N, C-alpha and C positions, 0 to 999 in steps of 0.2 A: 192842871194835870192831876193833882191829888183828888180833886172833886170828881173828875171824870172817872178815875179809877174806882173811887168809892161807889159812884153811881152804877158802874158796870158790875161791881161785886154784888150790890143789892139786887140788880136785875138777875144775876146768876142764881142767887139764893131764892129769889121769887119763883124762878122757873125750875128749880132743882127737882121738885116733886114730880114735874111732868116727865122728866127724863126716865123715871121709873114706871109711870102709869100709862104713858102714851108713846106709840111708835115714833121714832126720831123724825121721820118725814112728815108727821102730823103735828109735831111740837112747834108752837108759835114762837120761835126764837128770833129776835131781830137779827138781820143778816150780819151786822157788824159784830155780833156776839157769838155767832154760831161756831166759828173756829176755836176760840179759847174755851167755849162751853163744852164742846165735844171732845176736846183734848183731855179734859179732866176725868 
Protein backbone atom coordinates (compact mmCIF):
# COMPACT_ATOMS: atom_id res chain seq x y z
CA UNK A 1 0.00 0.00 0.00
CA UNK A 2 2.68 2.51 0.97
CA UNK A 3 4.68 1.76 -2.17
CA UNK A 4 1.61 2.32 -4.33
CA UNK A 5 0.86 5.62 -2.59
CA UNK A 6 4.45 6.71 -3.04
CA UNK A 7 4.40 5.80 -6.72
CA UNK A 8 1.15 7.69 -7.24
CA UNK A 9 2.63 10.74 -5.54
CA UNK A 10 5.67 10.62 -7.82
CA UNK A 11 3.39 10.36 -10.86
CA UNK A 12 1.44 13.41 -9.72
CA UNK A 13 4.64 15.40 -9.23
CA UNK A 14 5.88 14.32 -12.64
CA UNK A 15 2.70 15.54 -14.33
CA UNK A 16 2.18 18.64 -12.18
CA UNK A 17 3.86 21.00 -14.66
CA UNK A 18 1.47 19.83 -17.39
CA UNK A 19 -1.51 21.01 -15.36
CA UNK A 20 -0.29 24.59 -15.87
CA UNK A 21 0.97 24.46 -19.45
CA UNK A 22 -1.49 22.07 -21.13
CA UNK A 23 -5.31 22.09 -21.30
CA UNK A 24 -6.77 19.45 -18.99
CA UNK A 25 -8.32 17.38 -21.77
CA UNK A 26 -4.91 17.14 -23.46
CA UNK A 27 -2.95 16.27 -20.34
CA UNK A 28 -1.79 12.61 -20.47
CA UNK A 29 -2.81 11.63 -16.95
CA UNK A 30 -3.32 7.90 -16.32
CA UNK A 31 -7.03 7.28 -15.76
CA UNK A 32 -6.58 5.92 -12.23
CA UNK A 33 -4.81 9.15 -11.25
CA UNK A 34 -7.12 11.65 -12.93
CA UNK A 35 -9.59 12.00 -10.05
CA UNK A 36 -7.11 12.70 -7.21
CA UNK A 37 -4.96 14.76 -9.58
CA UNK A 38 -7.67 17.21 -10.57
CA UNK A 39 -9.05 17.45 -7.04
CA UNK A 40 -5.85 19.16 -5.94
